[in-house]
N, C-alpha and C positions, 0 to 999 in steps of 0.2 A: 728741470723736474716739470711737470704738467700735473696739477692738482684735478681730480676729477669729481664731477657732479652726480648726483644719485641717477639721473636720468641717464647717463652714459652707462653705468653699471647694469641698470635694469635692462636696458635696449640689449646689451651683451649677453645677458644672463636669460631673460624670460622668451620663452617661445610662443608666439601668437598665430594660431591657426588663421585666424582671419585678417592678417596684418595688410595693410595698405602699402602702395607703392613708397611712401615716404617712411614709414616704419621700417621697412625692409632695408631701405637705403641706410637709414639710422643704425638698424643691426648691423649691417656689414662694416659701416665707419667704426662704431664702438668697439666690434670685435677686432677689427684691423689696429686700432689704437692699444688695445690690451695685449695682443700679440706682437706688438711693433718691438719691443725691447728697450724702449725708451723709458726714461726713470718716471715713474708715474706716484702720485700721493693721494691716499683717500683719506680725507679728514674724518675724525670719529663721530663727527655730526652726520655725515653721508652714510656711514655704517648704521647708525641707528635708523636714519630714514630709510635705508635700503631695505632693513628688515623689515619694516612697516609695509613699505610698498610691495615687497615679495608675497608678504603673508597676507596682507590687507587687498591690494589691487588685484594680485595675480593668484590668490588662493594656495599659495605653496604650503605644505604641511611644515611644522617646526623643525622637523627632522632634516627635510629638504634646504630648509632656509640656512639653519645651522651648518649643514654641509657646504652651501655655498659659501658663506662666510669663512669658515675653515679654509677652503680653497682659496679665497682673497688673501689670507694670511700667508701662504704657502707659495704665492708667485713672486719670483724673484726681484723682478723690477718694478714690483708694486710695494711701496712703504704704506703700512696702514697706521695711523696717528694712534698712539697709545696701545699698540698691537699686544702687549701683556696684558692689559685691562679688558680688551676685547676678548682675547682667549679665554681668559677667567670668566667673563660674562658667557661666554658661549657654554661653559661647561654648567652653569646656574641655569641657562635658558633652557638646554635640554633637559636638565633635572626639574623643570617644571614653572621657572619663574619667567614672566615677562620680560623681553629682552631689555626694553629700557630701564626697568627696575635692575634687572643683572648688571646693567652697565653702570647705573649709578652706585650700586653696591661696589663693584670692581673699582670703581675710582675714590671710593671712601675709604679704602683700605688704611690710611695714615690717621684715621680718627677713631674714638672709642666706641662711636654708635653712629647709626643711621637712624634719624627720626623721621616719620611719618604718619600719616593719618590713614594709610592704606593698611587695613588690617589683614586683608589676604596675604599681600606681600611679606608683612612681618610674620604671620603664621606659618607661611611657607619657608621663609628664612630661616626661622627658629626650628622648625621640624628637620630642615638639612643640616643643621648646625652650623650656618655660615658665619662669616666674620668679615667685618664687625657686626655685632648684633645689631638686628632691625627693630627697633622700638616705636612703639604708639606713646606719644606723651600723654 
């Protein structure tokens, strides 16, 4: 099994109109690796960073980023670390939570609550009725 770094996934996903020769070569290599059928692994930390890169660096809208991450979950030869939590986080992300916050909440499912000083996160989670409850101490 081959673990993938964020830059492999970003190169395979993002289209760059003014890409140089190195970027184009990396895109081809990344796409070939993803379509090779080899068993691949994406750590949850890479999923988190990939969302940030696609949204922040490439300016992709939330709906498009969510669709990309959902597609990753469906690739048969690709194992996404903590896929169930990532899928839950994607639902909250599309509903308006920051992806990192949504992922934190998805991983806190065994806890009675999640404590944060981020009032915006707590308010959005409360309005959506998410569990465990997000509370500001």
